[in-house]
Backbone as numpy.savetxt, mean C-alpha at the origin, in Angstrom:
# Nx Ny Nz CAx CAy CAz Cx Cy Cz
48.01 -59.91 2.50 47.63 -58.57 3.60 48.45 -57.59 3.12
48.22 -56.68 2.60 48.42 -55.60 1.84 47.97 -53.96 2.80
49.08 -54.11 3.91 48.78 -52.74 4.58 48.90 -51.39 3.33
48.35 -50.42 4.29 48.05 -48.99 3.96 49.76 -48.44 4.13
50.01 -47.05 3.80 50.87 -46.71 4.19 50.89 -45.99 5.45
49.21 -45.46 5.43 49.19 -45.31 7.04 48.97 -45.82 8.22
48.66 -47.35 8.02 48.87 -48.15 8.81 50.50 -48.55 9.31
51.35 -48.51 8.00 52.12 -49.04 8.66 53.17 -48.00 9.04
52.80 -46.60 9.07 52.72 -45.77 9.85 53.32 -46.28 11.12
51.32 -46.19 11.26 51.00 -46.74 12.80 51.59 -47.92 13.28
51.81 -48.50 12.64 52.35 -50.32 13.06 54.08 -49.48 13.97
54.59 -48.47 12.69 56.68 -48.34 13.75 56.12 -47.66 14.75
54.96 -46.11 14.64 54.58 -45.86 15.70 54.68 -46.63 17.48
54.32 -47.30 17.45 53.57 -48.43 18.27 54.98 -49.44 18.36
55.78 -50.03 17.71 57.10 -49.64 17.79 57.87 -49.44 18.84
58.32 -48.16 17.91 59.29 -47.36 18.17 58.81 -47.15 20.45
57.45 -47.51 20.52 57.40 -46.44 22.10 56.14 -47.99 22.03
56.62 -48.69 22.69 55.43 -50.14 23.13 53.90 -49.22 24.46
54.50 -47.71 24.75 53.81 -47.64 25.59 52.24 -46.62 24.86
52.29 -47.16 23.99 51.75 -46.26 23.30 50.03 -46.55 22.39
50.77 -48.29 22.36 49.60 -49.13 21.86 48.22 -49.39 22.97
48.30 -48.73 23.62 46.20 -48.78 24.70 45.50 -47.96 24.12
46.61 -46.69 23.60 45.64 -46.00 23.31 44.87 -45.80 21.30
43.60 -45.73 21.68 42.96 -46.06 19.96 42.57 -45.33 18.46
43.20 -45.53 17.74 44.14 -44.65 16.48 41.68 -43.87 16.67
42.37 -42.91 16.56 41.02 -42.21 16.21 40.66 -40.97 15.15
40.69 -41.26 13.75 40.70 -41.27 12.41 40.33 -39.53 12.73
40.93 -38.77 11.79 39.97 -37.12 11.73 39.38 -37.21 10.91
38.02 -36.74 10.47 37.08 -36.57 9.85 37.43 -35.39 8.88
37.29 -35.47 7.63 37.33 -34.89 6.34 36.38 -34.04 6.46
36.08 -32.76 5.19 35.79 -32.16 5.83 34.07 -33.00 4.62
34.99 -33.49 3.55 33.77 -34.03 2.82 32.57 -34.81 3.93
32.97 -35.33 5.18 32.24 -35.53 5.90 32.32 -35.27 7.27
32.48 -34.34 7.37 31.62 -32.96 8.08 30.59 -32.42 7.47
28.98 -31.48 7.89 28.02 -31.20 7.37 28.46 -30.10 7.10
28.40 -29.42 5.95 28.56 -28.48 5.97 27.41 -26.84 6.15
28.01 -25.93 6.86 26.63 -25.42 7.52 25.88 -24.78 5.85
26.55 -24.48 5.17 26.35 -23.63 3.65 25.07 -24.59 2.54
25.26 -26.17 3.83 24.76 -27.65 2.35 23.18 -27.85 2.28
22.68 -27.33 4.25 21.07 -27.16 4.52 20.56 -25.86 4.22
19.79 -25.17 4.27 20.06 -23.04 4.54 18.91 -23.48 6.20
19.44 -22.74 6.89 19.39 -22.27 8.20 18.66 -20.94 7.86
18.13 -20.75 9.65 16.92 -18.97 9.78 17.37 -18.63 8.79
18.46 -18.20 9.23 18.98 -16.83 8.30 18.96 -17.21 7.26
19.43 -17.73 6.73 19.36 -18.20 4.86 16.79 -18.24 4.38
16.79 -18.96 5.06 15.30 -18.47 4.36 14.48 -17.72 5.69
15.10 -16.51 5.67 14.49 -14.82 6.15 14.51 -14.49 4.84
16.40 -14.58 4.89 16.84 -13.48 3.17 16.02 -14.03 2.40
15.32 -15.15 1.58 14.35 -15.60 1.00 13.75 -15.29 0.55
12.99 -15.22 1.91 11.89 -14.37 1.95 11.59 -13.04 2.56
12.19 -12.30 1.89 12.32 -10.71 2.00 13.03 -10.27 1.17
13.65 -11.41 0.36 13.29 -11.28 -1.36 12.48 -11.33 -1.75
10.84 -11.82 -1.16 10.37 -12.44 -2.38 9.56 -11.43 -1.66
9.23 -10.27 -1.65 8.32 -9.17 -0.89 8.48 -7.70 -1.23
6.68 -7.64 -2.13 7.10 -6.88 -3.78 7.39 -5.61 -2.22
8.46 -4.55 -1.90 8.57 -3.66 -1.18 7.59 -2.40 -2.02
8.23 -1.55 -3.20 7.07 -0.79 -3.85 5.86 -1.25 -3.74
5.20 -2.65 -3.76 3.51 -2.49 -3.72 3.15 -1.74 -2.47
4.22 -2.67 -1.21 4.19 -3.25 0.04 4.08 -1.07 0.32
4.77 0.12 -0.42 4.65 1.14 1.01 3.89 2.14 0.23
3.07 1.37 -0.99 1.84 1.79 -1.71 0.75 1.18 -0.57
0.70 0.74 -0.26 0.11 -0.03 0.14 -0.28 0.42 1.69
0.46 0.77 2.46 0.43 1.15 3.75 0.00 3.93 3.19
0.61 3.36 1.97 -0.18 4.61 2.47 -1.03 5.16 2.31
-2.00 4.06 1.29 -3.22 3.99 0.43 -4.10 3.55 1.83
-4.17 2.95 2.74 -4.63 2.96 4.04 -4.27 3.89 5.21
-3.18 4.64 5.25 -3.26 5.56 6.37 -3.83 7.52 5.53
-4.03 7.12 3.95 -4.57 8.15 3.91 -5.85 7.87 3.12
-5.98 6.91 3.00 -8.16 6.49 3.59 -8.06 7.12 4.90
-7.36 6.82 6.09 -8.01 6.33 7.38 -8.11 7.65 7.82
-6.81 8.38 7.16 -7.14 9.90 7.97 -8.68 10.74 7.30
-8.47 10.27 6.58 -9.40 11.21 5.53 -10.47 10.68 6.62
-11.08 8.69 5.74 -12.11 8.98 6.69 -13.28 8.99 8.01
-11.91 9.12 8.85 -11.78 9.43 10.41 -11.97 10.66 10.21
-11.69 11.68 10.44 -11.43 13.06 10.92 -12.63 13.11 9.61
-12.57 13.18 8.38 -13.55 14.09 7.89 -15.03 13.38 8.69
-15.67 12.44 9.37 -16.45 11.96 9.66 -16.29 12.55 11.01
-15.70 12.89 11.66 -15.82 13.62 13.23 -15.70 15.24 12.63
-14.85 15.51 11.73 -15.13 17.43 10.60 -16.40 16.64 11.00
-16.94 16.25 9.63 -18.63 16.88 10.27 -19.65 16.68 10.62
-19.44 15.77 11.28 -20.19 16.38 12.99 -20.45 17.30 13.84
-19.04 17.74 13.35 -18.65 18.64 13.96 -18.92 19.97 13.50
-19.44 19.69 11.50 -19.99 21.33 11.30 -21.66 21.08 11.91
-21.52 20.10 11.79 -23.76 20.28 11.84 -23.86 20.64 13.18
-22.97 20.53 14.41 -22.94 21.09 16.02 -22.62 22.67 15.50
-22.04 23.16 14.48 -21.79 24.63 14.63 -22.66 25.31 14.47
-23.21 25.16 12.83 -25.10 25.72 12.38 -25.99 25.60 12.83
-26.23 23.64 13.59 -27.35 24.48 14.78 -27.89 25.23 15.46
-25.94 25.21 16.21 -26.21 26.04 17.76 -25.75 27.90 16.91
-25.05 28.24 16.41 -25.19 29.59 15.47 -25.22 30.06 14.64
-25.64 29.74 13.33 -26.43 30.40 11.92 -27.82 29.78 11.33
-27.78 28.37 11.79 -29.18 28.34 11.45 -29.85 27.31 12.79
-30.88 28.25 13.32 -31.36 28.13 15.16 -32.74 27.13 14.08
-33.24 27.04 13.17 -34.17 26.68 12.61 -33.53 25.52 11.63
-34.07 23.94 12.71 -33.47 22.72 12.43 -34.47 22.32 11.04
-35.57 23.28 10.35 -35.77 23.12 9.25 -35.10 22.86 8.29
-34.25 24.34 8.19 -33.68 25.31 7.62 -32.53 24.56 6.43
-31.86 23.66 8.39 -30.45 22.91 7.48 -30.83 21.48 7.62
-32.53 21.01 7.44 -33.18 19.28 7.12 -31.67 18.94 5.88
-32.18 19.43 5.01 -31.61 18.61 4.00 -29.97 18.50 4.12
-29.44 19.26 4.96 -27.87 19.43 4.58 -27.60 18.54 5.80
-28.13 18.19 6.25 -27.68 17.28 7.41 -28.30 15.84 6.74
-29.16 15.86 5.76 -29.41 14.70 5.64 -28.50 14.11 4.72
-28.00 15.19 4.09 -26.98 15.13 2.49 -25.14 15.10 3.45
-24.90 15.10 4.70 -23.51 14.81 5.84 -24.33 13.89 6.55
-24.86 13.37 6.76 -24.56 12.09 7.13 -24.77 10.78 5.85
-25.73 11.10 4.79 -24.87 10.61 3.94 -23.83 10.01 3.83
-23.26 11.25 4.32 -21.64 11.43 3.78 -21.38 10.32 4.69
-21.52 10.47 5.89 -21.12 9.74 6.71 -21.23 8.54 6.54
-22.17 7.47 6.41 -22.43 6.40 5.45 -22.01 6.15 4.34
-21.25 7.07 3.42 -20.55 6.90 2.26 -18.45 6.25 3.06
-18.71 7.03 3.25 -17.45 7.67 4.44 -17.11 6.08 4.62
-18.08 5.17 5.94 -18.25 3.54 6.19 -17.89 3.17 4.55
-18.29 2.72 3.44 -18.24 2.48 3.08 -16.75 1.94 2.24
-15.89 3.11 1.49 -14.82 3.46 0.96 -14.21 3.24 1.85
-13.68 3.02 3.64 -12.88 2.87 4.07 -13.25 1.03 4.01
-14.49 0.14 3.72 -14.40 -0.76 3.55 -13.35 -1.45 2.22
-14.70 -0.32 1.36 -13.95 -1.76 -0.07 -12.35 -0.95 -0.74
-11.97 -0.12 0.19 -9.93 -0.06 0.31 -10.01 -0.54 1.19
-10.54 -0.67 2.45 -8.46 -1.92 2.74 -9.17 -3.51 2.23
-10.33 -4.15 1.26 -10.62 -5.16 0.42 -9.78 -4.27 -0.52
-9.41 -3.64 -1.22 -8.72 -3.07 -2.63 -7.19 -3.36 -1.94
-6.87 -2.83 -1.37 -5.40 -3.00 -0.86 -4.54 -3.70 -0.54
-6.01 -4.87 0.08 -4.75 -6.25 0.90 -5.16 -6.54 -1.38
-5.95 -7.02 -1.49 -5.83 -7.18 -3.65 -4.84 -6.94 -4.69
-3.98 -5.78 -4.77 -3.65 -4.86 -5.12 -1.73 -5.32 -4.49
-2.08 -5.66 -2.55 -0.89 -6.37 -2.18 -0.59 -7.22 -2.81
-1.56 -8.48 -2.99 -1.54 -9.23 -3.20 -1.08 -9.74 -4.84
-1.62 -9.37 -5.17 -0.98 -9.08 -6.85 0.39 -8.61 -6.80
0.69 -7.80 -6.52 2.37 -7.36 -6.38 3.35 -8.38 -6.46
2.52 -9.48 -4.83 3.56 -11.14 -3.85 3.96 -11.42 -5.75
2.77 -12.07 -6.19 2.40 -13.33 -6.93 2.93 -12.65 -8.15
3.41 -11.06 -8.99 3.30 -10.58 -10.03 5.01 -10.34 -9.59
5.89 -10.89 -9.03 6.65 -10.16 -8.66 8.62 -10.78 -8.46
9.32 -11.15 -9.30 10.38 -11.96 -9.99 11.36 -13.05 -8.89
10.28 -12.25 -7.44 11.60 -12.63 -6.08 10.79 -13.77 -5.81
9.38 -14.07 -5.98 8.16 -14.41 -5.58 8.53 -15.65 -6.62
8.45 -15.22 -8.04 8.26 -16.71 -8.83 9.33 -17.47 -8.62
10.50 -16.84 -8.21 12.00 -17.96 -8.13 11.42 -19.26 -6.60
10.28 -18.45 -6.56 10.49 -18.81 -4.74 9.34 -20.95 -5.01
8.49 -20.05 -5.98 7.68 -20.59 -5.67 7.71 -21.42 -7.31
8.88 -21.41 -7.26 9.16 -23.15 -8.84 9.35 -21.79 -10.42
8.87 -22.79 -11.02 8.73 -22.19 -12.70 7.17 -21.15 -13.20
7.71 -20.26 -13.35 6.18 -19.06 -13.93 5.90 -19.46 -15.04
4.08 -20.30 -14.58 3.85 -19.71 -16.12 2.67 -18.73 -15.91
2.28 -17.93 -17.06 1.32 -17.09 -17.37 0.23 -17.60 -18.16
-0.86 -16.74 -17.56 -1.81 -17.48 -18.74 -3.02 -16.54 -19.19
-4.18 -16.24 -20.44 -4.05 -14.89 -20.70 -5.48 -14.58 -20.35
-5.59 -15.44 -19.06 -6.29 -14.28 -17.67 -5.80 -14.17 -16.59
-4.84 -14.21 -16.38 -3.40 -12.87 -15.81 -3.18 -12.17 -15.90
-3.14 -12.36 -16.77 -3.08 -11.00 -18.39 -4.18 -9.85 -18.20
-5.41 -10.05 -18.02 -6.63 -9.67 -18.06 -6.98 -9.16 -16.32
-6.48 -10.39 -15.89 -6.77 -9.82 -14.87 -6.11 -8.55 -14.63
-4.90 -8.28 -14.93 -3.49 -7.92 -13.95 -4.04 -6.74 -15.66
-4.31 -6.07 -15.85 -5.14 -5.37 -16.89 -6.31 -4.47 -16.57
-7.31 -5.27 -16.07 -8.07 -4.64 -15.07 -8.01 -3.81 -14.15
-7.05 -4.74 -13.00 -6.99 -3.76 -12.28 -6.01 -2.73 -12.47
-5.12 -2.19 -13.32 -4.61 -1.22 -14.04 -5.08 -0.60 -14.97
-6.36 -0.38 -15.21 -8.01 0.87 -15.65 -8.50 0.85 -13.83
-8.80 -0.10 -13.61 -10.21 0.85 -12.36 -9.05 1.20 -10.93
-8.12 0.60 -11.27 -6.57 2.01 -10.16 -6.88 3.26 -11.89
-7.03 3.90 -12.35 -6.59 4.65 -12.90 -8.30 5.41 -12.90
-9.27 4.71 -12.22 -10.15 5.55 -12.40 -10.74 5.76 -11.46
-10.08 5.06 -10.66 -10.17 4.96 -8.42 -9.20 6.68 -8.45
-7.74 6.21 -9.05 -7.77 7.77 -8.89 -7.78 9.40 -10.27
-8.86 8.55 -11.03 -9.55 9.28 -10.59 -10.75 10.87 -10.19
-10.81 10.20 -9.62 -12.12 9.69 -8.05 -11.56 10.61 -7.20
-10.44 10.40 -7.08 -10.22 10.37 -5.43 -9.43 11.76 -6.23
-8.90 12.42 -7.96 -8.71 13.83 -7.29 -9.61 14.84 -7.41
-10.89 13.90 -7.96 -12.12 14.48 -7.66 -12.86 15.10 -5.96
-12.80 13.59 -5.10 -12.83 13.79 -3.69 -11.52 14.86 -3.22
-10.03 14.66 -4.00 -9.45 15.95 -2.68 -9.83 17.57 -2.68
-10.58 17.94 -4.38 -10.44 18.99 -4.58 -12.18 19.40 -4.24
-13.14 18.05 -3.22 -13.67 18.85 -2.24 -13.89 18.98 -1.42
-12.86 18.09 -0.43 -12.30 17.61 -0.16 -11.30 19.35 0.72
-11.07 20.02 0.35 -9.72 20.91 -0.01 -11.57 22.55 0.45
-12.96 22.38 0.41 -13.79 23.15 0.25 -14.47 23.27 1.32
-14.67 22.56 2.79 -14.93 23.25 3.76 -13.76 23.71 4.81
-12.37 23.35 4.12 -11.09 23.67 4.53 -10.84 26.00 4.14
-11.47 25.14 2.52 -11.19 27.32 2.26 -12.33 27.57 3.21
-13.69 26.98 3.77 -14.94 27.95 4.13 -14.64 28.44 5.72
-13.34 27.32 6.56 -13.15 27.57 7.57 -12.12 28.17 7.77
-10.92 28.82 6.69 -10.06 29.49 6.31 -10.53 30.66 7.00
-11.67 31.52 5.65 -12.25 31.69 5.91 -12.72 33.05 7.40
-13.53 32.22 7.66 -13.84 32.36 8.87 -13.12 32.65 9.94
-11.85 31.49 10.39 -10.48 31.75 10.92 -9.23 33.26 10.92
-9.79 33.47 9.31 -8.90 35.04 9.10 -10.02 35.77 9.30
-11.11 36.08 9.35 -11.98 37.05 9.90 -11.87 37.42 11.70
-11.79 36.24 11.96 -11.48 35.84 13.35 -10.52 36.88 14.01
-9.36 36.57 13.08 -7.54 37.46 13.78 -8.23 38.64 12.79
-8.77 38.61 12.40 -9.32 39.82 12.26 -9.81 41.13 13.05
-10.38 40.00 13.89 -10.97 40.98 14.53 -10.82 41.20 15.96
-9.68 40.25 15.77 -9.12 39.90 17.22 -7.37 40.55 17.19
-6.86 41.46 16.02 -5.84 41.73 15.70 -5.93 43.92 16.34
-5.39 44.17 16.90 -4.69 45.47 17.53 -5.55 46.84 17.17
-5.61 46.68 14.99 -5.76 48.26 14.49 -7.30 47.48 15.21
-8.05 46.08 15.45 -9.85 46.57 14.70 -10.39 46.83 16.78
-9.03 45.35 17.14 -10.07 45.45 18.70 -10.36 46.08 19.83
-11.48 46.53 20.32 -11.90 46.95 21.08 -12.24 48.36 20.45
-12.89 48.64 18.91 -13.01 49.56 18.16 -14.78 49.14 17.67
-15.61 50.07 17.11 -16.78 49.95 16.79 -16.74 48.96 15.46
-15.91 49.79 14.70 -15.91 48.86 13.75 -15.94 46.90 13.60
-15.29 46.97 14.47 -15.59 45.21 14.89 -17.00 44.52 14.69
-18.06 45.55 14.93 -19.36 44.66 15.06 -19.98 44.52 13.81
-19.52 45.75 13.11 -19.15 45.47 11.19 -18.80 44.10 10.11
-17.48 43.51 10.38 -16.75 42.44 10.12 -17.86 40.97 10.88
-18.32 40.37 9.20 -19.14 39.55 9.65 -18.78 38.29 8.29
-19.26 37.13 8.86 -19.30 36.27 7.86 -20.87 35.35 8.02
-20.96 35.65 6.67 -22.76 35.34 5.75 -22.43 33.22 5.68
-22.34 32.58 6.84 -22.40 30.97 5.61 -23.61 31.25 4.84
-24.15 31.26 5.11 -25.05 31.45 3.64 -25.35 31.64 1.40
-24.00 32.43 2.19 -23.19 32.25 0.35 -22.22 31.34 -0.17
-22.16 30.88 1.22 -21.87 29.78 0.42 -22.40 28.06 -0.18
-23.74 28.14 0.21 -24.89 28.06 0.40 -25.23 26.21 0.20
-24.54 26.47 1.44 -24.81 25.22 2.46 -26.82 25.43 3.00
-26.24 26.49 3.59 -27.88 26.38 4.46 -28.45 27.62 3.41
-30.24 27.98 3.53 -30.86 28.22 2.17 -30.71 30.00 3.27
-30.85 30.69 1.94 -31.16 32.02 2.47 -32.25 32.79 3.21
-32.72 32.27 3.65 -34.02 32.26 4.51 -33.22 31.78 5.64
-32.11 31.22 5.97 -32.39 30.84 7.82 -31.67 31.55 8.14
-32.13 32.01 9.80 -31.98 32.72 11.22 -30.94 31.95 11.50
-30.55 32.81 11.60 -29.50 33.77 12.19 -29.04 34.16 10.80
-27.91 32.42 9.60 -27.49 33.25 8.29 -25.71 33.92 8.40
-26.39 34.91 9.56 -24.55 35.58 9.82 -23.80 35.93 11.45
-22.79 35.68 11.23 -22.85 36.26 12.80 -21.66 37.58 12.80
-21.51 37.86 13.70 -20.40 39.17 13.14 -20.18 39.46 15.04
-18.75 40.32 14.56 -17.64 41.04 16.22 -17.69 40.21 16.98
-18.49 39.97 18.43 -17.82 38.97 18.76 -18.29 38.18 18.78
-20.23 38.14 18.67 -19.93 37.13 18.45 -19.27 35.66 17.90
-18.71 36.57 16.89 -17.79 35.48 15.62 -16.69 35.43 16.16
-16.61 36.13 16.94 -14.99 35.37 17.84 -15.52 34.62 19.07
-16.92 34.69 19.37 -16.69 33.27 20.71 -16.84 32.26 19.46
-17.30 32.27 18.56 -17.42 30.39 17.69 -16.60 29.86 17.19
-14.64 31.28 16.71 -13.85 30.65 16.53 -12.63 29.80 18.01
-13.27 30.52 19.26 -12.84 30.31 20.25 -13.64 29.16 20.80
-14.41 28.34 20.25 -14.87 27.41 20.39 -14.66 25.89 20.16
-14.51 24.56 21.60 -14.21 23.53 20.90 -13.91 23.08 19.33
-15.79 22.91 19.19 -16.28 22.30 17.91 -15.81 23.12 16.78
-15.00 24.86 16.68 -14.65 24.77 15.35 -13.01 24.88 15.58
-12.26 24.63 16.89 -10.30 24.45 16.19 -10.95 22.50 15.74
-11.20 21.45 15.89 -10.93 20.79 16.29 -11.69 19.97 14.94
-13.00 20.86 14.15 -13.25 20.47 12.80 -12.78 21.09 11.86
-11.88 22.61 12.14 -11.06 22.73 11.25 -9.68 21.96 10.76
-9.07 21.84 12.29 -7.85 20.89 11.91 -8.64 19.26 11.61
-9.24 18.97 12.16 -9.65 18.05 11.49 -10.41 18.32 9.79
-9.92 19.15 9.21 -10.59 18.67 7.92 -9.20 19.17 6.97
-8.57 20.01 7.89 -7.01 20.08 6.87 -6.19 19.11 6.76
-6.96 17.52 7.77 -6.33 16.59 8.04 -6.59 15.46 7.22
-7.92 16.03 6.83 -8.69 15.28 5.27 -8.58 15.20 4.26
-8.05 16.17 3.81 -7.65 16.52 3.36 -6.03 16.07 2.94
-5.40 15.62 3.44 -3.84 15.42 3.61 -4.30 14.20 2.77
-4.63 13.71 4.11 -5.21 12.45 3.95 -6.16 11.90 2.37
-6.59 12.65 1.50 -7.31 12.49 0.93 -6.27 12.80 -0.87
-4.98 13.63 -0.39 -3.74 13.96 -1.09 -2.51 12.30 -1.22
-3.00 12.38 -0.03 -2.36 10.77 0.35 -2.79 9.68 -0.19
-3.59 9.52 -0.49 -4.80 8.51 -0.91 -4.30 8.54 -2.53
-4.27 9.86 -3.33 -4.46 10.14 -4.65 -2.21 9.26 -4.79
-1.66 9.83 -3.42 -0.30 9.32 -4.17 -0.30 7.83 -4.81
-0.72 7.61 -3.83 -0.74 5.58 -3.27 -1.40 5.97 -4.65
-2.81 5.64 -5.19 -2.79 4.82 -6.88 -2.04 5.29 -7.47
-1.70 6.51 -7.77 -0.89 6.96 -8.75 0.12 6.52 -8.60
0.78 5.42 -7.54 2.33 4.64 -7.17 1.62 3.57 -7.48
0.19 2.79 -6.76 -0.34 1.84 -7.74 -0.23 1.42 -9.33
-0.69 2.43 -9.85 -0.49 2.64 -11.31 0.47 1.88 -12.66
1.79 2.94 -11.46 2.45 2.94 -11.70 2.84 0.89 -11.91
3.48 0.50 -10.50 3.59 -0.64 -10.69 2.73 -1.46 -11.19
1.58 -1.57 -11.75 0.70 -2.30 -11.36 1.01 -2.47 -12.89
0.92 -1.90 -13.78 1.87 -1.45 -15.15 2.84 -1.81 -15.80
3.69 -2.15 -14.71 5.06 -2.13 -14.40 5.15 -4.32 -14.76
4.27 -4.31 -13.95 3.23 -5.67 -13.29 3.07 -6.16 -15.28
1.66 -5.65 -16.10 1.51 -6.28 -16.87 2.36 -6.01 -17.86
3.43 -4.93 -18.12 4.52 -5.07 -18.85 4.90 -6.82 -19.36
5.08 -6.82 -17.62 6.38 -8.32 -16.99 5.96 -9.41 -17.58
4.76 -8.85 -17.36 4.10 -9.87 -17.46 3.50 -10.55 -18.98
3.40 -9.78 -20.17 3.19 -8.99 -21.06 4.93 -10.17 -22.18
5.80 -9.54 -21.35 7.11 -10.30 -22.20 7.04 -11.46 -21.54
6.94 -11.67 -20.80 6.24 -13.16 -19.83 5.72 -14.65 -20.60
5.22 -14.35 -21.10 4.11 -15.25 -21.76 4.63 -14.83 -23.03
5.48 -13.91 -23.78 5.93 -14.13 -24.87 7.44 -14.96 -24.59
7.64 -14.77 -23.66 9.13 -16.03 -23.34 8.50 -17.05 -23.41
7.86 -17.53 -22.73 6.95 -18.49 -22.46 6.53 -19.69 -23.63
6.21 -19.23 -24.35 5.81 -19.37 -25.76 6.77 -19.32 -26.88
8.68 -18.95 -26.40 9.26 -19.26 -27.15 9.58 -20.34 -26.92
9.88 -20.89 -25.38 10.08 -21.36 -25.10 9.86 -22.96 -25.24
8.49 -23.15 -25.16 7.52 -23.96 -25.58 8.14 -24.04 -27.05
8.12 -23.64 -27.80 8.71 -23.80 -29.00 9.73 -24.02 -29.52
10.24 -24.44 -28.48 12.43 -23.93 -28.88 12.33 -25.69 -27.96
11.42 -26.08 -26.78 11.62 -27.54 -26.32 11.02 -28.52 -27.34
9.74 -28.01 -28.45 9.19 -28.92 -29.48 10.07 -28.48 -29.89
10.63 -27.70 -30.08 11.48 -28.54 -31.95 13.24 -29.45 -32.04
13.38 -29.12 -30.35 14.41 -30.09 -29.88 13.76 -31.62 -29.51
12.29 -31.64 -28.81 12.07 -32.63 -28.82 11.77 -33.52 -30.17
11.44 -33.11 -31.25 11.62 -33.51 -32.57 13.00 -34.30 -33.05
13.57 -32.72 -32.76 15.39 -32.83 -33.87 15.41 -34.54 -32.98
15.56 -34.16 -31.36 15.61 -35.96 -31.10 14.79 -37.31 -31.68
13.82 -36.47 -31.24 13.10 -38.71 -31.72 13.30 -38.37 -33.08
13.86 -37.82 -34.77 14.49 -37.56 -35.43 15.97 -38.58 -35.25
17.24 -37.93 -34.19 18.31 -38.82 -34.17 17.53 -40.04 -34.27
16.76 -39.87 -32.72 16.94 -41.74 -32.56 16.53 -42.51 -33.49
15.96 -41.78 -34.04 15.30 -43.18 -35.78 15.75 -43.03 -35.96
16.75 -41.85 -36.51 18.13 -42.29 -38.22 18.52 -43.26 -36.96
19.86 -42.86 -35.72 20.08 -43.65 -35.77 19.15 -45.88 -35.52
18.63 -45.25 -35.05 17.78 -46.79 -34.73 17.98 -47.46 -36.47
17.62 -46.84 -37.52 17.89 -47.61 -38.78 19.24 -47.61 -40.16
20.24 -47.08 -38.70 21.03 -47.67 -39.12 21.87 -48.49 -38.76
21.14 -48.91 -37.36 21.93 -50.41 -37.25 20.82 -51.37 -37.24
19.57 -51.08 -37.73 18.99 -52.36 -38.61 19.66 -52.40 -39.73
20.33 -51.42 -40.63 21.54 -51.75 -41.86 22.80 -52.30 -41.62
22.88 -52.42 -40.54 24.43 -52.74 -39.75 23.91 -54.69 -39.30
């Protein structure tokens, strides 16, 4: 039996040093025997892989959309209620004069509930669409396949987001109207408080007629407030809160418009990617079919040559 060189060296070592025979020889494991930390993915690698599949652009747009809609709906709802309280207490003491306005404001509050619910669902759908059209997610879930239905759905989202963006531009402009009205009242109160007019007879001639804005009829009583009475209105908590809440609601509408424009750019790029991916998929299918036909021809040729020989 032929011993290897390593075993011969170990035997010569035991012959020279007899006391070392009691020691057992343990071979040192090689690198191939050890489990490499890179061979099996750990928690860190899985986290990096998952983070690579997050559509950050869609995530930012979704957060911005949720924040804008929440600010518009929440602040707008409270500000409308404060506006009704100011009108009933100071500008229109007769309930029949502002009955139509109260019904419209109540209807708008219900519309706000619907807007909040719809955009919560729509934002989640757009975020999910962003997940499934991101190239990183396609790599995570294996081979990517696109269909005409998927491209049609992406195109539908582009059109719907465009329509909603145009609609929210109108909402943004409409939400600036109460800000303008409250700003006029606030600036008039600042004129009354100024040292040039404070304490003079001209103070009582500075008035604000709320009927000129068309929110209450011209026969509403008193319809306008002047001088110190108008200053007292500006010092109330309802006026202060409603004014600032309308500003925040207008800012929320603007943020929603920006979010929808962001979504529109994302969806357009995703739709273009799906279109290119479908063309690439068709090309790969044709190429695979041609390669299969070529292999079949070669195999039949070999069979015929073997049959001749």
